[in-house]
Every structure is written in structure tokens, then in C-alpha cells.
C-alpha positions, -999 to +999 in steps of 0.1 A: +207+401+150+199+438+179+219+460+154+188+453+126+164+461+150+180+493+160+175+509+121+140+495+119+132+517+146+147+551+124+138+537+094+099+537+109+100+570+128+111+585+094+080+571+072+056+582+098+070+617+099+062+614+058+032+603+063+021+632+086+039+656+060+027+641+025-015+635+038-021+673+044-006+682+008-032+649-006-055+666+012-053+703+001-050+689-036-075+673-037-097+697-018-082+723-043-094+702-076-127+699-061-132+735-054-119+743-091-144+718-106-172+731-086-166+766-094-164+762-130-198+755-128-234+771-133-251+769-102-282+779-125-279+746-145-285+715-126-293+682-139-326+664-130-332+632-135-364+638-143-356+650-177-373+633-203-395+615-180-434+621-171-443+648-147-447+627-116-483+618-108-501+640-083-535+644-068-539+682-056-557+715-053-552+743-072-551+775-052-589+779-050-601+749-045-605+725-072-596+694-079-562+694-101-539+661-116-506+656-138-535+652-169-541+689-165-508+698-183-512+669-214-518+681-244-507+721-239-465+732-239-467+744-200-438+763-180-440+753-148-432+775-121-423+771-086-430+798-065-442+811-029-450+845-013-421+837+010-400+838-023-379+869-024-365+854-059-399+850-066-406+890-068-375+895-088-388+872-115-426+879-114-424+911-139-416+890-164-432+862-161-461+888-165-445+902-197-442+863-210-475+852-195-493+868-228-475+849-252-504+820-266-486+794-277-481+774-245-497+775-205-479+793-175-484+774-148-472+777-109-472+752-079-472+777-049-452+755-024-453+757+010-472+786+012-507+797+029-533+805+005-545+838+022-504+847+021-503+838-020-536+855-030-523+885-013-495+884-032-505+878-063-534+901-060-509+928-052-484+923-084-502+902-109-515+865-117-495+854-149-506+819-141-534+800-158-525+773-134-519+773-098-518+739-081-514+745-047-487+719-029-483+733+012-470+703+017-444+699-011-458+667-020-450+674-060-420+700-051-405+668-037-411+645-062-400+672-090-367+673-068-371+715-061-345+726-042-354+756-035-382+786-049-380+795-083-375+766-102-390+765-136-397+733-158-405+731-192-431+699-203-438+687-233-475+682-250-470+645-238-466+655-203-424+651-199-402+674-185-380+684-209-363+714-192-355+730-158-343+761-150-330+769-112-335+803-098-351+833-113-354+836-153-334+865-163-348+884-198-315+865-217-328+836-197-363+837-215-347+847-253-319+825-256-333+793-238-369+792-232-380+803-255-362+786-282-370+748-263-413+760-262-407+777-298-396+740-305-418+718-280-449+742-298-443+733-336-436+699-326-468+677-336 
């Protein structure tokens, strides 16, 4: 009996050594798969749980102090852009927003996120105001309900007040022409 006990100790030692060697390799392989999958995804395309759902209810103020609710966003197609005077990337997309604001078949609305009203007003005075409506969201109430991770983010909302698309990051000319404008065209032509 003693002889078999002596044989099991080296077997356990070999099994432990093998386990110590395999574990790091398995962890490295799992990390490699995770990174490979993550690096193939476009960070600007984030799935939103709110797609095809109504804009979350809110009762805030416009930048000039008037009351505003989600009802203001119904009855028309809305391009809802989250921005802030502190946001460098917002300044990158701003010239394009100034151009597309002239298009008549939708409302370009802004959510001024985590900003002081005077800072936002000065920023808009300096760079131009493309927005037909600006919702002030200094405490992130609406941004949290929308699932905003950072500015800028842009949402397309249909006439019934449902979110149809979410764009993360600055809008480029290609984003506008190839994705956002076609969605707006489709929603604008649907009665």
C-alpha cells in the first residue's frame, strides 16, 4: 500500500505543474479572442436599448428658460444632438450641423449637456446656433435616460416620438450623407 501512495504524490505534482502551465495559456487565448472581437467592431456603432422606444419622459428647460418636455419632439422628425461648450469633438462636427440645419424637413434640436447656460450661450454666439430647440440638461437627467456615454451623440426621432437611430461621436459628411440623411428621408416620407 505504501508503494501506491508514493506513486500518487508524483502524479499530483505533475498534474499541478500541468495545470499551472495551461491556465496562463488559456487566459491569454481568451484575452486574444476578446480583443480580436472588440477590435473588429466600429466604436461609433453602439446598440441602444432605446431604439424603437419612445424618447424618455422629461420636464426640463430650454437654454433660454422656457419649460420643455418630450412632447415638443413629437409631430416632426427630429435630429437630437447632445453637445456641450466644453466638448472638443462637438466643435469638430459643429460646421456640418450649421450646414444641415438649413434643411427644412426635420427639427435639429440640441441637448446642452452638463453645461452652464452662459458658457453654452457664449459658445453658440461664437460658433453659430444651428438648433431650432435647445434643451438644457445641466444635471444629466435626460442624458442618463438616453444612455449618453459622451458628447457628441445624436439621435433620430420619428414623428411619434420614437428613437430610430443613435450615432456616437462627431457626425462626418459621410455619416450624414450615407446614414443619417437617408433615415431622415425615409421617416419624413412616411405619413
